[in-house]
NUMARFI-467500 format. One record per residue (C-alpha): x negated, y, z. Coordinates in steps of 0.1 Angstrom, whole numbers, padded with zeros to 4 digits, always signed. Layout:
BEGIN
XYZ/...
% end
This chain:
BEGIN
+0000+0000+0000/-0029+0024+0007/-0045+0019-0027/-0025+0046-0044/-0035+0070-0017/-0071+0063-0021/-0069+0072-0058/-0058+0107-0049/-0092+0114-0035/-0112+0105-0066/-0106+0141-0077/-0136+0163-0067/-0130+0184-0035/-0098+0169-0024/-0112+0150+0005/-0130+0181+0018/-0100+0204+0019/-0078+0176+0033/-0101+0169+0062/-0106+0206+0070/-0069+0212+0070/-0064+0182+0092/-0085+0197+0119/-0065+0229+0119/-0031+0211+0119/-0043+0189+0148/-0048+0221+0168/-0012+0232+0162/+0001+0198+0174/-0018+0201+0206/-0007+0235+0217/+0030+0228+0226/+0023+0200+0251/-0008+0217+0264/+0011+0249+0271/+0039+0231+0289/+0015+0211+0311/-0006+0242+0318/+0023+0264+0330/+0041+0235+0347/+0009+0228+0367/-0002+0264+0374/+0031+0282+0376/+0054+0253+0385/+0082+0260+0360/+0093+0242+0329/+0117+0270+0321/+0088+0295+0320/+0068+0271+0298/+0097+0268+0274/+0103+0305+0271/+0067+0315+0267/+0063+0289+0240/+0095+0303+0224/+0080+0338+0224/+0049+0326+0206/+0069+0305+0180/+0091+0335+0172/+0061+0357+0166/+0045+0330+0145/+0077+0326+0125/+0075+0363+0117/+0038+0364+0110/+0034+0333+0090/+0054+0345+0059/+0034+0378+0060/+0002+0358+0059/+0018+0336+0031/+0026+0367+0010/-0010+0379+0014/-0023+0345+0003/-0001+0347-0028/-0015+0382-0035/-0052+0378-0026/-0060+0341-0024/-0063+0315+0003/-0099+0320+0013/-0098+0358+0016/-0068+0357+0040/-0075+0325+0060/-0108+0336+0076/-0097+0369+0093/-0063+0354+0102/-0079+0324+0120/-0105+0345+0138/-0079+0370+0150/-0062+0343+0171/-0092+0335+0193/-0091+0365+0216/-0054+0363+0226/-0058+0326+0235/-0087+0333+0258/-0068+0362+0273/-0038+0338+0281/-0061+0313+0298/-0076+0341+0319/-0042+0355+0329/-0030+0321+0340/-0062+0315+0359/-0061+0348+0378/-0023+0347+0386/-0014+0376+0363/+0023+0386+0360/+0045+0364+0338/+0049+0392+0312/+0012+0390+0304/+0016+0353+0294/+0044+0363+0269/+0022+0391+0255/-0009+0370+0250/+0009+0339+0236/+0029+0361+0212/-0002+0380+0200/-0021+0349+0189/+0008+0329+0175/+0007+0339+0138/-0016+0314+0121/-0024+0305+0085/-0001+0278+0072/-0028+0252+0063/-0003+0225+0055/+0015+0248+0030/-0018+0258+0014/-0029+0222+0011/+0003+0214-0006/-0002+0243-0029/-0036+0229-0039/-0021+0195-0046/+0007+0212-0067/-0019+0229-0088/-0043+0199-0092/-0015+0175-0100/+0007+0198-0120/+0009+0173-0149/+0013+0142-0128/+0047+0142-0110/+0043+0107-0095/+0009+0116-0081/+0023+0148-0067/+0051+0129-0049/+0024+0106-0035/+0003+0136-0024/+0033+0154-0008/+0041+0123+0011/+0005+0119+0022/+0005+0155+0035/+0036+0147+0056/+0018+0116+0069/-0011+0138+0079/+0013+0161+0097/+0027+0132+0116/-0007+0118+0124/-0015+0152+0139/+0017+0152+0159/+0009+0117+0170/-0027+0123+0181/-0023+0159+0192/+0001+0155+0221/-0019+0125+0234/-0052+0144+0231/-0037+0175+0247/-0021+0156+0276/-0053+0136+0283/-0074+0168+0284/-0049+0186+0306/-0044+0158+0330/-0080+0144+0333/-0102+0174+0327/-0083+0206+0336/-0049+0221+0328/-0066+0246+0306/-0087+0221+0286/-0060+0213+0261/-0056+0249+0249/-0093+0254+0248/-0098+0224+0226/-0069+0234+0204/-0083+0269+0199/-0117+0256+0189/-0103+0230+0165/-0079+0255+0149/-0106+0281+0142/-0131+0255+0129/-0105+0238+0106/-0093+0271+0091/-0128+0283+0084/-0139+0250+0068/-0107+0249+0047/-0113+0285+0034/-0148+0274+0024/-0135+0249-0001/-0132+0273-0030/-0133+0250-0060/-0099+0234-0053/-0082+0268-0045/-0054+0275-0069/-0056+0306-0091/-0035+0336-0084/-0002+0338-0103/+0004+0370-0122/+0024+0396-0104/+0056+0411-0120/+0056+0444-0137/+0053+0472-0112/+0033+0450-0088/+0063+0443-0066/+0086+0414-0060/+0114+0407-0036/+0116+0382-0008/+0116+0346-0018/+0148+0342+0003/+0167+0356-0027/+0163+0321-0041/+0193+0301-0028/+0175+0268-0023/+0151+0285+0001/+0179+0299+0022/+0195+0264+0025/+0163+0247+0033/+0152+0273+0058/+0185+0270+0078/+0183+0232+0076/+0147+0232+0087/+0156+0256+0116/+0180+0230+0129/+0154+0203+0124/+0129+0225+0144/+0154+0225+0172/+0152+0187+0171/+0115+0188+0174/+0113+0214+0202/+0141+0199+0223/+0128+0163+0218/+0093+0173+0230/+0102+0191+0261/+0130+0167+0271/+0107+0138+0268/+0080+0154+0289/+0106+0163+0316/+0121+0128+0314/+0088+0111+0320/+0079+0136+0348/+0113+0129+0365/+0104+0092+0365/+0069+0099+0380/+0050+0092+0348/+0041+0125+0333/+0009+0113+0316/+0030+0088+0296/+0048+0117+0279/+0021+0122+0253/+0024+0086+0243/+0061+0088+0240/+0059+0119+0217/+0032+0100+0197/+0057+0073+0190/+0081+0097+0173/+0053+0108+0150/+0042+0072+0145/+0077+0063+0133/+0077+0092+0109/+0041+0084+0097/+0051+0048+0089/+0082+0059+0070/+0062+0085+0051/+0035+0060+0040/+0062+0037+0026/+0082+0066+0011/+0052+0079-0008/+0047+0046-0027/+0083+0045-0039/+0091+0060-0072/+0117+0088-0066/+0151+0080-0081/+0180+0104-0085/+0180+0142-0080/+0158+0155-0052/+0188+0173-0037/+0207+0141-0033/+0177+0124-0017/+0174+0153+0007/+0210+0149+0018/+0204+0112+0024/+0173+0119+0045/+0191+0145+0067/+0220+0121+0072/+0196+0093+0082/+0178+0116+0106/+0211+0126+0123/+0222+0090+0127/+0188+0078+0141/+0187+0106+0167/+0216+0090+0185/+0193+0063+0197/+0172+0084+0222/+0204+0100+0233/+0218+0066+0242/+0186+0055+0259/+0182+0087+0279/+0218+0088+0291/+0219+0051+0298/+0187+0052+0320/+0171+0026+0298/+0136+0033+0310/+0104+0044+0293/+0099+0012+0272/+0133+0012+0255/+0131+0050+0252/+0098+0046+0233/+0114+0021+0209/+0143+0046+0203/+0119+0075+0197/+0099+0055+0173/+0130+0045+0153/+0144+0080+0154/+0111+0093+0140/+0114+0072+0109/+0141+0096+0096/+0119+0127+0097/+0092+0121+0070/+0115+0113+0040/+0135+0144+0048/+0105+0167+0051/+0088+0153+0020/+0118+0158-0002/+0124+0193+0012/+0089+0203+0004/+0092+0188-0031/+0123+0209-0037/+0104+0240-0027/+0075+0232-0050/+0099+0225-0079/+0123+0255-0075/+0103+0284-0061/+0085+0309-0083/+0048+0300-0086/+0037+0335-0074/+0057+0331-0042/+0049+0295-0034/+0028+0301-0003/+0052+0327+0011/+0082+0305+0004/+0067+0275+0021/+0057+0297+0051/+0093+0310+0053/+0105+0274+0055/+0080+0265+0081/+0089+0296+0100/+0125+0283+0101/+0111+0252+0118/+0092+0273+0143/+0122+0294+0152/+0141+0262+0157/+0114+0247+0179/+0115+0278+0200/+0153+0276+0205/+0152+0239+0211/+0123+0242+0236/+0140+0270+0255/+0174+0252+0257/+0158+0219+0267/+0136+0237+0293/+0166+0253+0310/+0186+0221+0308/+0157+0201+0323/+0159+0222+0355/+0197+0221+0359/+0208+0187+0346/+0198+0150+0347/+0166+0140+0329/+0184+0123+0299/+0209+0150+0293/+0185+0171+0272/+0187+0145+0244/+0221+0159+0235/+0203+0189+0220/+0182+0171+0193/+0212+0149+0184/+0235+0180+0180/+0208+0199+0161/+0204+0171+0136/+0242+0170+0130/+0241+0208+0124/+0212+0203+0099/+0234+0178+0080/+0264+0202+0079/+0242+0230+0066/+0227+0208+0039/+0261+0196+0028/+0275+0232+0027/+0246+0243+0005/+0242+0211-0017/+0250+0229-0049/+0219+0251-0045/+0196+0221-0041/+0193+0216-0079/+0192+0252-0091/+0157+0267-0098/+0150+0304-0094/+0155+0324-0126/+0117+0332-0127/+0104+0298-0116/+0080+0285-0142/+0057+0255-0145/+0024+0260-0127/+0005+0249-0158/+0017+0278-0180/-0017+0296-0184/+0000+0329-0194/+0016+0331-0159/-0018+0329-0141/-0041+0358-0134/-0065+0362-0162/-0051+0332-0180/-0072+0310-0157/-0062+0275-0148/
% end
């Protein structure tokens, strides 16, 4: 099954930008759990941890599309380096404020100031879209592989963050995440030969928001609800394990969600897509909504950590096909000159959803039984399905100015 994936990396430079991006994305997957454990340990409040995380995610959701627009205008390398370096100081300030007992508002300010990061996953997908512009089957494989990498990061990241926070120091997880994030972004920016060329800008040098494209609006709202699934599932699982006296196990439980999605993504990538991508997306969202009833049943029924782990692994299998197909729709239907910004907008929807789900789950964890929080991801997945169904007619309509990436006249200087 892995043979087709190995063939992807016979192209020069693909392994280098993939590994560099992997480091940066591993950092992002560590921060959520590391922040929760840090503030729960030093300040004794899951609610504070949830709302501080939410503040940073909202700032990141606003800043990421701005960075994406700059990438579309000036190129990946020129924007990634300053954007990555600018996040180091606020992170260090946050750790100092926690350590010295500074007021809670300083935590919100520091976390929000350093939250806007380059969308390395989106930029990696943009590179694959350019390199494989004449090979749709290979592009489907590469998009699936990128989702698998995301899931690997979210499988290893929480475990690594939890281990560092519980065995070294509560601050160790965020320190490691900051170092990995900066290093990965700088190494990614250094891979210039695989960087896609800039698309030509419209006459007058201005263009509107990519949200004017209907498919992006539908997918962003759907991804927002999906983000609520992720945020609520993470915090509820940490609180559930803590309530049973097994907080260190929480990272492993979260890793099982990612492992299920990773396995599904590997299999999905080797299958030849059949039928319209919009229809496949609807099927994926429906499967995700159905499978998320399993952790709800396990949590409310007091099934214990072992059965909860099985439920979380199974529920995770519905994530990857949905995300892969959603990203494929964006690559197919967005204008080339706004691809990075459009994907950043979609990811921002996920971040906003994570912030809302995290805040709701944090509040519920302090005022209700440990398994009650699993109602939030189940309800959010049902909402995602309703949104996708309401906007299904837009999931097949390209933007008026969407053009094939291989058209040389639409690229700056006619370069490929």
